[in-house]
Every structure is written in C-alpha cells, then in structure tokens.
C-alpha positions as CSV (number, residue, x, y, z in Angstrom):
1,M,12.0,6.0,6.1
2,N,14.3,2.6,7.1
3,I,16.7,1.9,3.9
4,C,20.4,0.5,4.0
5,A,22.6,0.4,1.7
6,I,25.6,-2.0,2.1
7,A,28.1,-3.4,0.7
8,G,30.8,-6.2,1.3
9,R,32.3,-9.6,1.4
10,L,30.3,-12.0,3.3
11,A,32.6,-13.2,6.4
12,R,31.4,-17.2,5.7
13,N,28.9,-19.2,3.8
14,G,25.4,-18.4,4.0
15,V,23.0,-20.6,6.1
16,V,19.5,-21.6,5.3
17,K,16.8,-22.2,7.8
18,G,13.2,-24.0,7.5
19,T,11.7,-26.1,4.2
20,E,8.7,-24.7,3.1
21,K,9.9,-20.7,4.7
22,K,13.0,-20.7,4.0
23,V,15.3,-17.6,5.7
24,L,19.1,-17.0,4.3
25,M,21.8,-16.1,7.0
26,F,24.4,-14.0,6.5
27,T,27.0,-12.0,7.3
28,V,28.8,-9.2,5.4
29,E,31.9,-7.6,6.0
30,T,32.0,-3.5,5.7
31,R,35.0,-2.0,5.8
32,S,35.1,2.0,5.9
33,G,37.7,4.2,7.1
34,G,41.3,3.9,5.7
35,E,43.3,1.8,3.0
36,D,43.6,-2.2,3.0
37,G,45.0,-3.5,6.2
38,D,45.4,0.9,7.6
39,K,45.5,1.2,11.6
40,N,42.4,4.2,10.9
41,E,40.5,1.6,8.6
42,R,37.2,-0.1,10.9
43,V,36.1,-3.1,9.9
44,S,32.1,-4.0,10.8
45,F,30.2,-7.1,10.8
46,V,26.8,-6.5,9.1
47,P,24.1,-9.9,9.7
48,C,21.7,-9.5,7.1
49,I,18.5,-12.3,6.7
50,V,16.8,-12.9,2.7
51,F,13.0,-14.4,3.0
52,N,12.3,-17.1,0.7
53,P,15.5,-16.7,-1.5
54,S,15.7,-17.7,-5.1
55,P,17.1,-21.0,-5.6
56,E,20.3,-19.8,-7.3
57,L,21.1,-17.2,-4.8
58,E,20.8,-19.7,-2.2
59,R,23.1,-21.6,-3.8
60,K,25.5,-18.9,-4.5
61,L,25.8,-18.0,-0.9
62,V,24.9,-20.8,0.5
63,T,28.1,-23.2,-1.5
64,E,30.6,-20.0,-2.9
65,G,29.3,-17.3,-0.2
66,K,32.6,-16.6,1.9
67,G,34.5,-14.2,0.2
68,L,32.0,-13.2,-2.3
69,Y,31.7,-9.8,-3.0
70,V,27.7,-8.4,-2.4
71,E,25.4,-5.1,-3.0
72,L,22.7,-5.1,-1.1
73,E,19.4,-2.8,0.4
74,G,17.6,-3.7,3.1
75,R,15.9,-2.5,6.1
76,I,17.6,-2.1,10.2
77,N,15.6,-4.4,12.4
78,S,16.2,-4.4,15.9
79,S,15.0,-6.2,18.8
80,N,15.0,-7.0,22.2
81,Y,14.6,-11.1,23.7
82,E,15.7,-13.2,26.8
83,V,18.0,-16.2,27.1
84,N,18.4,-18.4,30.3
85,G,17.3,-14.8,31.7
86,E,19.7,-12.5,30.3
87,R,18.9,-9.7,28.2
88,K,20.3,-9.9,24.5
89,F,19.9,-6.8,21.8
90,Q,19.9,-8.3,17.9
91,T,20.5,-5.9,14.8
92,E,19.8,-7.0,11.5
93,V,19.4,-5.8,7.7
94,V,16.2,-7.3,6.4
95,V,17.1,-7.7,2.5
96,F,14.8,-6.4,0.2
97,N,13.7,-9.3,-2.3
98,R,15.6,-9.0,-5.5
99,S,17.9,-6.2,-4.1
100,I,20.8,-8.3,-3.5
101,T,23.2,-8.3,-6.3
102,I,26.5,-9.8,-6.8
103,P,28.2,-7.5,-9.4
104,Q,31.0,-9.5,-12.0
105,N,35.1,-8.9,-11.5
C-alpha cells in the first residue's frame, strides 16, 4: 500500500496550473531529528500536488501559503523523464482529495 502522512509548513505560496483541469502545486517543509535550530535537525522539502482543488484551498495556499502549517495524506509518485538529453528523476506526493487540513493555532 502506498500511503504517506506529512505535516509541515509551506516553503512558498502554492501555484496553480491549468484552467479546466487545475493542478495545485506546493512544497511542504518537514523537520525531524532535533529541536528547532539544533544541528541534528533535518529539513526536507516535499513537493506535493492536488488535482482539482476546492476554490477555498486554492485561494488559501496561493495567497497565504508561505509558512502555513498543513497536514495531509497522499501517495508517493515517482517518474523518470528526459530533458535535453539529460535523465531526470522526480518524486512528489499526490495528495488525496479532501485530506489536506489547515489546523487553527
């Protein structure tokens, strides 16, 4: 089974591509292995996508996204492709619709 749960802050505002079939793209910054600023703390940047996001989610992540704390579930998707003769490898989380939450402080 391919399911992951991620919680963290958005590294920057989200971006929407497409008009009829929209894709909301954003990056979640996750931290583990120590306290804030501790040299043992590891920071990871996880690219995420949501297909056909709700208008409210789209507005929130595009206009107020950077630094916003989110929790989500999704599946890991990996792909290989070629650009100008160079092989590229991409991994992202495809967020399950309606699984993303923005807890209130």
